[in-house]
N, C-alpha and C positions, 0 to 999 in steps of 0.2 A: 466648380462644387470645391477642390481643393482651396481656389484660389478665398475664398470665404475661409475656411480653416484658420490658413497662414494670416488674414488679417485677422482673425479673434487674436490669433500666436502671438500677433505685432500689438494688439492693441492690452494684453498683458503682462508687455516687456518684461525686459530679466528677473525683476522680483515675482513676478504673476507665475512667470516660467517654474521656479525654482519652484518656488512655494510647491504646485501641482505637483513639481517634480518628488519633493519632500512629500508629501501626500501620502503619492502612488509608495513611497520605499516604507511608510510608514505602515502601510498599508500589509506588503509584503515582509518585513519585521514582525508586525504581529502574529501572522499570520507561523512563518517559523516558528516563534516564541511560545506561543500555545501545538506546538506539535513539538514541542519538546520537554515541555511541563507533560504531555503527554504522555509521551514514552519515559520522562522520569516519574508518574508515578505509576504506570502499568510496569515499571523494566522490562522493558521491551523496545527493541531496536526498528520497531515497526508493528506500533498498534494497532495497527488496520491493516488489513490485508483483502486483494480480491483472487474470490475460487477461478485459477483457469483453465480449468480443467474436470471431467467425468467422473474420475476416481471416487470421490467421496459422496457419489448418488448413491439411496437415496435423502444422506443427511446434510447434505448442502450438493447443491448443484453449479454448474458453469453462472459466475457474474453474479455471486453472490459475494456479499461486504461479510466481514470477519471482522469481530475484536476483540484482541488480546491479551490477554493479562500473563506474567512471567513472575512470581512473587519472586524472591531470593532463595536460595536454596529450597526450589518446591520439590517435594519429589511428586511424583507423575505415578497416575494406579494403572491399569491395566482398563483401557476402556477410556480414556483421557484421548481426548481429538486434538493434536499439536500438530505446530506449525512451523517447520524446520528449513534450514539451510542445508545443503550438503559443501562440508571444503572442497577446494581445487573447481565450484561450479560459480566459469568466469559470468556468467551470466546471475547468480545469486537468487537464482529463481524460489521461493518460498513456494516447499511443501507440505500440504494441508492432510495430515495422515492423522490414526489412529494405533495405542500403543496395544502393542498384543502380546508382547512380553516387556519385562522388566528385569535387570541383574542389579544392583546395588555392588557396590564394590567400597574397598578404607573409601578411597578420592573422589568419586561419584558414581553416580546411576547410570548405567549404559539399557539401551531402549531398542526394542524390535518394533513395525511398524509396517503397517497395511492401509490402502484402499479400499473401504470397504464395498469397491464395485472392483477389487482388483484379485485376481484370484490367485495371489502369490503376494507373498512379503517385500518388502525393499531392502533384502538386502543388497540385492543389485548395484540400488539406489548412492549407498554407501559410499561405493569406489574402495574399495581394501576394507575398511573394518568392517567385519561385523555384526557389530553393534551402533549403534550411533548415543554418540558423549551425550550426557543431559546438556553439557554449553553449547550443542548446536542448536538446542530449542529455542526459538522465537518468542513463542508464549504459549499457552493456553485456549483456547476457544473458549471465552466467557457470551456469548452473544453474535446475534448477526442478525442483516438485511438481507431478505430473498430479492436476489437481480441486479439491485441497482450498482451491482458493479459491472454492468456489460455495458457501461457508458468508455469505461476504462478500456477495455477488452477491443470493441471498440475503435478507441481509440490509437492503442499499439497494433493489431491489425491490417489497419486500414484506413493508410501515412493519407490518405486524400481525405478523410471525417476529420482529424485532425484540421487540417488544410482550410475544410470548408469552415467547421465549427471557427476557428477563429475569424476567417474573411467574414461570418456572419455577423460576430460579435464585434469586430471592429468598427462594417456598414453600420450594425445598430447606432452603435456611439454616436458616431457623423453623425449619421440621418436624428437620431432622437434629438442629439442638444439642442439647445433655447439660446437660436441668434437675436435674439431680442436687445 
């Protein structure tokens, strides 16, 4: 099986292999450019996130994909669902919670958030400050797709699934090639 693949690569020659590598890198670069363009348009470092917990049920469930926007100098209203990152959090896990209180100072807006399914506010999550600085907000939720993020959750929670998925895609690509 691998002998056929090696023979195919030899038929391509150095120029053919370099051309295939160029095409692959072109696809990867195009994806990165589209992601960065989406980041610029939405003014968000992460315009698409997956809900990882049930803290926002029934508004959003674990595995929902959220689409974010973060207009410059946005003022967040009570009731807005925001995604934020806590400074000092090594993992940088985005937290999806609703704004329950707001305080505007001379330089910034301060927020207090809470998950809809949580009995308490997020004060303890902020790790020190009493309020969340609006500069920590990644974006405001503008739309969502239910449950499609479960693939991402499965890949992160079960590394075996990730390797099985990569292996099956690789095997499919090897088997499905036209060797004529």
